[in-house]
C-alpha positions in Angstrom: 26.0 -73.1 30.2 28.8 -71.3 32.1 30.4 -68.4 31.1 33.9 -69.2 30.6 37.1 -66.9 31.0 40.7 -67.3 29.2 43.5 -66.9 31.7 46.9 -67.8 30.4 46.3 -70.2 28.1 43.5 -72.2 31.0 39.7 -72.2 30.8 37.9 -70.8 34.2 34.8 -72.1 34.1 32.4 -68.8 36.1 29.4 -70.1 37.1 26.2 -68.1 37.6 25.5 -69.4 40.8 28.9 -68.2 42.1 28.2 -64.8 40.9 24.6 -64.4 42.5 25.6 -65.5 45.6 28.8 -62.6 45.1 25.9 -60.4 44.3 23.7 -61.5 47.1 26.5 -60.2 49.3 27.9 -57.1 48.1 24.3 -55.8 46.9 23.7 -54.9 50.8 26.9 -53.3 51.4 26.5 -51.5 47.7 23.2 -50.3 48.4 23.5 -49.1 52.3 24.0 -45.2 51.6 21.0 -45.4 49.2 19.1 -47.3 51.8 20.2 -44.7 54.8 19.1 -41.8 52.5 15.8 -43.0 51.6 15.4 -43.7 55.5 16.3 -40.2 55.9 13.9 -38.7 53.5 10.7 -40.9 54.3 11.9 -40.1 58.7 11.7 -36.1 58.1 8.4 -35.9 56.2 5.7 -34.3 58.0 2.7 -36.0 58.0 -0.5 -35.7 59.9 -1.5 -37.9 62.8 -3.7 -40.7 62.6 -6.1 -40.4 65.5 -7.0 -44.3 65.8 -3.1 -44.9 66.1 -2.9 -43.1 68.9 -5.9 -43.8 70.7 -4.6 -48.3 70.0 -1.1 -47.1 71.1 -2.7 -45.8 74.7 -5.3 -48.6 74.7 -2.2 -50.8 74.5 -0.3 -49.1 76.9 -2.6 -48.7 79.2 -3.6 -52.3 79.6 0.5 -53.4 79.6 0.9 -51.1 82.5 -2.2 -52.1 84.9 -1.9 -55.5 85.2 2.2 -55.7 85.5 2.2 -57.7 89.2 -0.4 -60.0 88.5 1.5 -61.2 84.9 4.4 -61.1 86.9 2.3 -63.7 89.7 1.5 -65.6 86.9 4.9 -66.0 85.0 6.6 -66.9 88.5 4.5 -69.5 88.9 4.0 -70.8 85.7 8.1 -70.8 85.8 8.4 -72.7 89.5 6.4 -75.0 88.5 8.6 -75.8 84.9 11.2 -76.2 87.4 9.8 -78.1 89.8 8.5 -80.6 87.3 12.1 -80.8 86.0 13.5 -81.6 89.6 10.3 -83.9 89.7 10.9 -85.7 87.1 14.9 -86.2 87.8 13.9 -87.4 91.0 11.2 -89.7 89.8 13.1 -91.4 87.1 16.0 -92.1 89.9 14.0 -93.1 92.8 11.0 -94.5 91.7 9.5 -98.0 93.0 9.9 -101.0 90.6 5.7 -101.1 90.4 5.2 -97.2 89.8 5.0 -96.1 86.8 7.4 -93.3 86.0 4.8 -90.8 84.5 2.3 -90.9 87.8 5.9 -90.5 89.6 6.4 -87.5 87.1 4.0 -85.5 89.1 1.3 -84.8 86.1 -1.8 -83.9 88.6 1.0 -80.5 89.8 1.6 -79.4 85.5 -2.4 -79.9 85.7 -2.8 -77.5 88.2 -0.1 -74.4 87.1 -1.9 -74.7 83.6 -5.7 -74.2 85.2 -4.0 -71.3 87.1 -2.7 -69.8 83.9 -6.1 -70.5 81.9 -8.0 -69.0 84.5 -6.2 -66.1 84.3 -6.8 -65.2 80.7 -10.2 -66.2 81.3 -10.9 -63.6 83.8 -9.1 -61.1 82.1 -10.6 -61.1 78.4 -13.9 -61.6 80.6 -12.9 -58.0 82.2 -12.4 -56.9 78.6 -15.7 -57.9 77.2 -17.3 -56.3 80.5 -15.6 -53.0 79.5 -15.9 -53.2 76.0 -19.8 -53.7 76.4 -20.0 -51.3 79.1 -18.3 -48.8 76.7 -20.7 -49.7 73.4 -24.0 -49.4 75.6 -23.0 -45.9 76.7 
């Protein structure tokens, strides 16, 4: 049932959904000071450092910084292939002979080659990770 209010002899219906919508809009504004105080209290609390978190962060940093040029190269190859594919598709669509299918003229083989480069990169990367892991566990 809708709540009703009387204003100047007229009955105005206020639905619960409108009240809920207003509450949802106003709640973050009203609760922002409390959120800031609680975040400050949690941020200034002294806690013991966890060794495994530090080690995980160092491993992630080492992995991400050592392969930048290789990742950049693979990204450029894939980006160039996507752009070439768009250009080639546009020309194949507009200038393909009548007896040549559009998909054949589009150059699917080149897309497969670019995909093989990306898959080869990831397979070789994870083979290296597996090799290091085995060496680490054996030592």
